[in-house]
RODO-2510 file (C-alpha; in nm, 4 decimals, decimal comma):
residues 294
     n   res          X          Y          Z
     1     x    -0,6766    -2,6823    -0,2602
     2     x    -0,4450    -2,5789    -0,5439
     3     x    -0,1854    -2,3239    -0,4361
     4     x    -0,2644    -1,9762    -0,5638
     5     x    -0,0127    -1,7683    -0,7571
     6     x    -0,0040    -1,4318    -0,5794
     7     x     0,2025    -1,1305    -0,6832
     8     x     0,2669    -0,8815    -0,4011
     9     x     0,4007    -0,5373    -0,4903
    10     x     0,5696    -0,3684    -0,1956
    11     x     0,6429    -0,7001    -0,0262
    12     x     0,9607    -0,6119     0,1609
    13     x     0,7983    -0,4484     0,4647
    14     x     0,4786    -0,3509     0,6424
    15     x     0,1431    -0,4602     0,5038
    16     x     0,2982    -0,6206     0,1954
    17     x     0,5275    -0,8399     0,4045
    18     x     0,2477    -0,9250     0,6501
    19     x     0,0321    -1,0370     0,3572
    20     x     0,3141    -1,2437     0,2101
    21     x     0,3705    -1,4241     0,5411
    22     x    -0,0011    -1,4922     0,5816
    23     x    -0,0182    -1,6462     0,2334
    24     x     0,3044    -1,8383     0,2895
    25     x     0,1456    -2,0121     0,5871
    26     x    -0,1372    -2,1192     0,3543
    27     x     0,1170    -2,2726     0,1141
    28     x     0,0617    -2,0340    -0,1766
    29     x     0,3086    -1,9570    -0,4553
    30     x     0,4427    -1,6054    -0,4114
    31     x     0,6061    -1,3513    -0,6379
    32     x     0,7482    -1,0714    -0,4233
    33     x     0,8479    -0,7334    -0,5607
    34     x     0,9963    -0,4132    -0,4193
    35     x     1,2761    -0,1756    -0,5122
    36     x     1,5578    -0,3278    -0,3027
    37     x     1,6768    -0,6810    -0,3802
    38     x     1,8404    -0,7359    -0,0427
    39     x     1,5231    -0,6538     0,1492
    40     x     1,3273    -0,8808    -0,0859
    41     x     1,5642    -1,1709    -0,0218
    42     x     1,5104    -1,1343     0,3543
    43     x     1,1325    -1,1326     0,3020
    44     x     1,1557    -1,4358     0,0728
    45     x     1,3541    -1,6343     0,3315
    46     x     1,0884    -1,5589     0,5931
    47     x     0,8136    -1,6736     0,3549
    48     x     0,9934    -1,9975     0,2747
    49     x     1,0306    -2,0718     0,6451
    50     x     0,6592    -1,9986     0,6905
    51     x     0,5657    -2,2654     0,4349
    52     x     0,5252    -2,0984     0,0937
    53     x     0,5074    -2,3497    -0,1903
    54     x     0,7359    -2,1294    -0,3996
    55     x     0,8861    -1,7807    -0,3704
    56     x     1,0211    -1,5753    -0,6581
    57     x     1,1609    -1,2222    -0,6181
    58     x     1,1611    -0,9387    -0,8717
    59     x     1,3388    -0,6157    -0,7798
    60     x     1,1553    -0,3380    -0,9638
    61     x     1,0130     0,0122    -0,9405
    62     x     0,6340     0,0053    -0,9688
    63     x     0,6419     0,3636    -1,0958
    64     x     0,8129     0,2456    -1,4161
    65     x     0,5828     0,0796    -1,6661
    66     x     0,8622    -0,1305    -1,8170
    67     x     0,9454    -0,2699    -1,4713
    68     x     0,5806    -0,3568    -1,4124
    69     x     0,5624    -0,5434    -1,7419
    70     x     0,8820    -0,7307    -1,6563
    71     x     0,7272    -0,8363    -1,3245
    72     x     0,4210    -0,9765    -1,5019
    73     x     0,6295    -1,1435    -1,7731
    74     x     0,8525    -1,3168    -1,5172
    75     x     0,5505    -1,4345    -1,3208
    76     x     0,3788    -1,5779    -1,6275
    77     x     0,7012    -1,7437    -1,7384
    78     x     0,7472    -1,9068    -1,3973
    79     x     0,3866    -2,0059    -1,3252
    80     x     0,1749    -1,9677    -1,6389
    81     x    -0,0973    -1,7761    -1,4540
    82     x    -0,1664    -1,5067    -1,1947
    83     x    -0,4508    -1,5572    -0,9511
    84     x    -0,4112    -1,2442    -0,7387
    85     x    -0,2127    -0,9213    -0,7594
    86     x    -0,1818    -0,7232    -0,4345
    87     x    -0,0598    -0,3641    -0,4623
    88     x     0,0727    -0,2281    -0,1318
    89     x     0,3650    -0,0150    -0,2539
    90     x     0,3616     0,3525    -0,1538
    91     x     0,5839     0,6358    -0,0360
    92     x     0,4837     0,9156     0,2005
    93     x     0,5880     1,2722     0,2795
    94     x     0,5153     1,5114     0,5664
    95     x     0,5108     1,8871     0,5203
    96     x     0,2937     2,1651     0,3860
    97     x     0,2353     2,1872     0,0144
    98     x     0,4155     2,5239     0,0166
    99     x     0,7351     2,3953     0,1742
   100     x     0,7606     2,0490     0,0177
   101     x     1,0046     2,0156    -0,2751
   102     x     0,8053     1,9794    -0,5962
   103     x     0,9886     1,6639    -0,7037
   104     x     0,9036     1,4909    -0,3746
   105     x     0,5370     1,5885    -0,4038
   106     x     0,5237     1,4582    -0,7605
   107     x     0,6890     1,1238    -0,6812
   108     x     0,4556     1,0579    -0,3870
   109     x     0,1550     1,1259    -0,6094
   110     x     0,2910     0,9405    -0,9118
   111     x     0,3864     0,6329    -0,7093
   112     x     0,0257     0,5809    -0,6046
   113     x    -0,1636     0,6873    -0,9158
   114     x     0,0553     0,5862    -1,2090
   115     x     0,1675     0,2620    -1,0456
   116     x    -0,1941     0,1516    -1,0070
   117     x    -0,2623     0,2309    -1,3706
   118     x     0,0574     0,0523    -1,4801
   119     x    -0,0395    -0,2594    -1,2878
   120     x    -0,3958    -0,2525    -1,4212
   121     x    -0,2804    -0,2251    -1,7827
   122     x    -0,0462    -0,5199    -1,7318
   123     x    -0,2556    -0,7603    -1,5233
   124     x    -0,6177    -0,7087    -1,6295
   125     x    -0,5598    -0,8439    -1,9831
   126     x    -0,4066    -1,1542    -1,8202
   127     x    -0,7110    -1,1951    -1,5965
   128     x    -0,9508    -1,1530    -1,8904
   129     x    -0,7631    -1,4077    -2,0999
   130     x    -0,7443    -1,6717    -1,8259
   131     x    -1,1056    -1,6143    -1,7210
   132     x    -1,0518    -1,4702    -1,3752
   133     x    -0,8269    -1,3027    -1,1226
   134     x    -0,8321    -1,0485    -0,8415
   135     x    -0,6490    -0,7147    -0,8264
   136     x    -0,6364    -0,5838    -0,4682
   137     x    -0,5310    -0,2223    -0,4145
   138     x    -0,4298    -0,1042    -0,0677
   139     x    -0,5499     0,2547    -0,0381
   140     x    -0,5837     0,4467     0,2903
   141     x    -0,8133     0,6385     0,5209
   142     x    -0,6401     0,9396     0,3642
   143     x    -0,8033     0,8428     0,0363
   144     x    -1,1248     0,9817     0,1885
   145     x    -1,0116     1,2696     0,4139
   146     x    -0,7366     1,5321     0,4140
   147     x    -0,4910     1,6420     0,6822
   148     x    -0,2592     1,9431     0,7052
   149     x     0,1032     1,8456     0,6370
   150     x    -0,0174     1,5338     0,4531
   151     x    -0,1228     1,6987     0,1263
   152     x     0,1019     1,4925    -0,0991
   153     x    -0,0076     1,1608     0,0460
   154     x    -0,3758     1,2540     0,0524
   155     x    -0,3570     1,3683    -0,3101
   156     x    -0,1883     1,0398    -0,3983
   157     x    -0,4476     0,8276    -0,2226
   158     x    -0,7505     1,0247    -0,3449
   159     x    -0,6170     0,9867    -0,6999
   160     x    -0,5448     0,6185    -0,6496
   161     x    -0,8979     0,5636    -0,5220
   162     x    -1,0348     0,7337    -0,8342
   163     x    -0,8322     0,4983    -1,0537
   164     x    -0,9420     0,1965    -0,8494
   165     x    -1,3111     0,2870    -0,8523
   166     x    -1,2979     0,3451    -1,2276
   167     x    -1,1351     0,0056    -1,2747
   168     x    -1,4149    -0,1541    -1,0733
   169     x    -1,6661    -0,0026    -1,3146
   170     x    -1,4671    -0,1066    -1,6188
   171     x    -1,4418    -0,4754    -1,5216
   172     x    -1,8091    -0,5049    -1,4271
   173     x    -1,8869    -0,7336    -1,7183
   174     x    -1,5611    -0,9302    -1,7133
   175     x    -1,6570    -1,2669    -1,5675
   176     x    -1,4370    -1,3717    -1,2780
   177     x    -1,2288    -1,0500    -1,2823
   178     x    -1,2336    -0,8463    -0,9616
   179     x    -1,0850    -0,5163    -0,8462
   180     x    -1,0931    -0,4692    -0,4680
   181     x    -0,9930    -0,1771    -0,2449
   182     x    -0,8685    -0,2030     0,1137
   183     x    -0,8391     0,1177     0,3169
   184     x    -0,6544     0,0817     0,6479
   185     x    -0,6190     0,3562     0,9020
   186     x    -0,3084     0,4243     1,1093
   187     x    -0,0893     0,1123     1,1001
   188     x     0,2322     0,0139     1,2756
   189     x     0,4567    -0,0105     0,9688
   190     x     0,7980     0,1458     0,8907
   191     x     0,6468     0,4025     0,6506
   192     x     0,6308     0,6785     0,9135
   193     x     1,0062     0,6656     0,9779
   194     x     1,0873     0,6112     0,6100
   195     x     0,8803     0,9044     0,4884
   196     x     1,0125     1,2337     0,3581
   197     x     0,9656     1,4883     0,6343
   198     x     0,9880     1,8685     0,6335
   199     x     0,7967     1,9427     0,9562
   200     x     1,1016     1,9558     1,1829
   201     x     0,9615     1,6777     1,4053
   202     x     0,9746     1,3001     1,3748
   203     x     0,6481     1,1342     1,2743
   204     x     0,4535     0,8443     1,4211
   205     x     0,1249     0,6646     1,3504
   206     x    -0,1586     0,8402     1,5366
   207     x    -0,3621     0,6299     1,7774
   208     x    -0,5513     0,4036     1,7550
   209     x    -0,2861     0,2034     1,5721
   210     x    -0,3470    -0,1215     1,3840
   211     x    -0,0896    -0,3938     1,3318
   212     x    -0,0140    -0,4782     0,9658
   213     x    -0,1379    -0,8328     1,0190
   214     x    -0,4905    -0,6904     1,0626
   215     x    -0,4901    -0,5483     0,7100
   216     x    -0,3253    -0,8646     0,5773
   217     x    -0,6204    -1,0669     0,7070
   218     x    -0,8606    -0,8318     0,5276
   219     x    -0,6637    -0,8749     0,2054
   220     x    -0,6646    -1,2541     0,2308
   221     x    -1,0394    -1,2489     0,3004
   222     x    -1,0915    -1,0570    -0,0250
   223     x    -0,8997    -1,3229    -0,2151
   224     x    -1,1485    -1,5806    -0,0917
   225     x    -1,4560    -1,3588    -0,1330
   226     x    -1,3857    -1,0597    -0,3615
   227     x    -1,6025    -0,7536    -0,3024
   228     x    -1,6197    -0,5079    -0,5914
   229     x    -1,7762    -0,1619    -0,5866
   230     x    -1,6827    -0,0880    -0,2258
   231     x    -1,3713    -0,0024    -0,0271
   232     x    -1,3133    -0,2261     0,2737
   233     x    -1,2177    -0,0115     0,5759
   234     x    -0,9733    -0,1559     0,8268
   235     x    -0,9903     0,0135     1,1642
   236     x    -1,2980     0,1036     1,3728
   237     x    -1,2484     0,4862     1,3682
   238     x    -1,2368     0,5179     0,9889
   239     x    -1,6115     0,5497     0,9171
   240     x    -1,6530     0,7994     1,2042
   241     x    -1,3653     1,0175     1,0811
   242     x    -1,4956     1,0121     0,7240
   243     x    -1,8466     1,1009     0,8395
   244     x    -1,7170     1,3962     1,0420
   245     x    -1,5111     1,5158     0,7454
   246     x    -1,8177     1,5120     0,5198
   247     x    -2,0983     1,6437     0,7382
   248     x    -1,9124     1,8697     0,9854
   249     x    -1,6324     2,0232     0,7766
   250     x    -1,5982     2,3384     0,9875
   251     x    -1,5580     2,1377     1,3073
   252     x    -1,3241     1,8916     1,1350
   253     x    -1,1025     2,1698     0,9975
   254     x    -1,0839     2,3448     1,3357
   255     x    -0,9739     2,0298     1,5161
   256     x    -0,7593     1,8453     1,2640
   257     x    -0,4545     2,0746     1,2744
   258     x    -0,3963     2,0677     1,6521
   259     x    -0,4832     1,6976     1,6729
   260     x    -0,2387     1,6149     1,3923
   261     x     0,0483     1,7887     1,5722
   262     x    -0,0404     1,6150     1,8978
   263     x    -0,1025     1,2646     1,7642
   264     x     0,1063     1,2303     1,4466
   265     x     0,4254     1,4184     1,5345
   266     x     0,6615     1,3415     1,8204
   267     x     0,8621     1,5897     2,0294
   268     x     1,1852     1,4652     1,8692
   269     x     1,3514     1,7145     1,6374
   270     x     1,4272     1,5878     1,2888
   271     x     1,6154     1,7602     1,0079
   272     x     1,4472     1,7794     0,6690
   273     x     1,4808     1,4541     0,4774
   274     x     1,3653     1,3063     0,1471
   275     x     1,3302     0,9687     0,3220
   276     x     1,2795     0,6782     0,0832
   277     x     1,0991     0,8811    -0,1827
   278     x     1,3874     0,8815    -0,4308
   279     x     1,5468     0,5517    -0,3289
   280     x     1,4743     0,2683    -0,0855
   281     x     1,6255     0,2675     0,2631
   282     x     1,6872    -0,1060     0,3201
   283     x     1,7952    -0,0652     0,6827
   284     x     1,4420     0,0525     0,7701
   285     x     1,2573    -0,2268     0,5881
   286     x     1,0802    -0,4550     0,8366
   287     x     0,7405    -0,5993     0,9218
   288     x     0,6518    -0,3579     1,2027
   289     x     0,7276     0,0036     1,2726
   290     x     0,8480     0,1528     1,6001
   291     x     0,5102     0,2114     1,7638
   292     x     0,4788     0,2710     2,0512
   293     x     0,7656     0,5198     2,0336
   294     x     1,0937     0,3742     2,1498
***
């Protein structure tokens, strides 16, 4: 089988890195992007050792349209085509909407919504011209429900899902062009310790916790068999949580606050931090997070 050319945005840690390693083992040609060049180089070395046919790195900010276009231009220059674009990049913030700095709220939201639109404007014309291609967007369970102290991230993911669903409708008649959505639940990635946090307590992924490799397998499966018009949930509790949110809102609202504090926040005090919202934190970039707490 001919090696695919796969662009992965947010490839330096977590789900993006897990996906890159999975594709490297299959011998695909990878273009890895994230904000920090050093973290990308570490990811690229791991992919080469895993068997990737080729690895190219582009340090860029997916929130900047010029950077996104540069990523696509470099990929086309190196390979002449793009078979798959996987968008995993995101930033997260904990805290009430009242207390969160407005610039942090806006960047969290913009990173999800505008980056998806930037990538679509850049890659979909390429897919149409070459007669096919798959754009895979990693959304979240929080693209379907809300949680107290997670307002910025939920707003970001609800908005991203709206963009993604609209794109699915708009490529309906484009032969061979696919837009797919993957929505994992709580996952053991570094995002929880990298996030901005104004709650006063360190955060953690609430149980049950998936490993990033689980979502990576779902992403790779979509490359082989794209599924438009639906969002692929990853994690058994997701459909149950969404159903409760929709049909029992009073019960959901009564329970979600206490459960969030119990499951998603630790007893460790933490001073307010902007995390990696404004700039990457390379020292915290890795495949897995720190779950279980240690």
